[in-house]
N, C-alpha and C positions, 0 to 999 in steps of 0.2 A: 069236559073231560080233558085231563092233562096228557100231553104228549110224553112219550117215553124218551128219556135223554138218549142221545147216541152213545155207543160203547166208549168213545174216546173221551166222553165226559163223565160218564157213570163209573167207569172201572177205577180211576184214582180215588174217587170218593169211597167206593166199597173196600178198596185196599187199605186206605186210612182207617175205616171202621174196623176192619179185621185186625189190624195192627195195634190199635188202641184197646181192643177187646183182649188181645193176647197179653199186652203189657200190664193192663189194670184189671185186677180181679173183680173190681166193683162195676165193671162195664159188661153188660150182656151183649153178646155178639149179634144176635138176631135183631136187637133194638137198635144197636149202633148202625147196622146195615140199613135198617128201615129209616132212620133218621137221616143218614148220609144220602140214601137214594132219594128221599124227599127233597133234600137240599139240592141235588143235582137236577131234579125235576124242576124245582122253582127257578134255578138259574137258567135252565134251557127255555122254559116257557116265559120267563121274564126277559128273555133276550139280552141278559146282562154281558154276554160274552161275544155278541154278534159282530162288534166293530173291530175284532182282532183277527190277525192272520193265524194260520195254523200254528205256527211257531210260538207266537205270543200267547195264544190261547192255551197251549200246553203248559207254558210257564205259569200262567194264571190259575189254571185248574190245579196244578200240582201245589201252588201256594195256598189256595183256598182249602184243598183237602187237608193239608197240614194244619192250617189256622183253625179249621173247624173242630179238630180234635184236641185243641189246646185248652188250657184252664180258662182263658178269657178270649173266646173266638172274636168278639167284636174288636177288642184292642189288637189282636193279632192281625186281623184283616186290615184295619187302619194303619197299623205299623208298617205293613208291607206296602200299602199305597204310598205312605210317606217316605219309605226307603227307595222308591223307584226315582232315579236320577235321569234328567235329560242327557242324552248322548250315551247312555248305557249301551256298550257294544254288544251285549247279550240279548237286547230287545230291538225289534224292528220299529216300534212305535211306543216309546215310554209313556208319552202323554195318554195313549189309549189304554195302556196296561194300568196306569194309575186310575184312570176313570173307571176301568172294568172292576178294579178292586172296590171302589167307592160305591158303584152302582150294585155290586153284589152284596155289600154290606147292607144296602137299603132293601134290596130284594128279599134278603134273608132276615131282615128286621133286627140286625145285630146292634 
């Protein structure tokens, strides 16, 4: 049985699902929420974000939520990982952020 992801992880994914359902008439809101909820659960259960502090985890969760509703989620996640630069003043641990994106892509089989 899978553990329910915490609100700080689930909420951004559900918000992204709601936004894409509003923007694109071909997207069913209930299905989008279900898929994004499952993605959040997989990331939570897969421990993909466990190496991050609260600040960096929020950055990665927001990035993943946005990437997963893009036309090519796998490319979007890998592009985000590639864009992380050492010494980025907006991140506490850029190497861990990059790794979290790549592990997340693996966990989500992107």
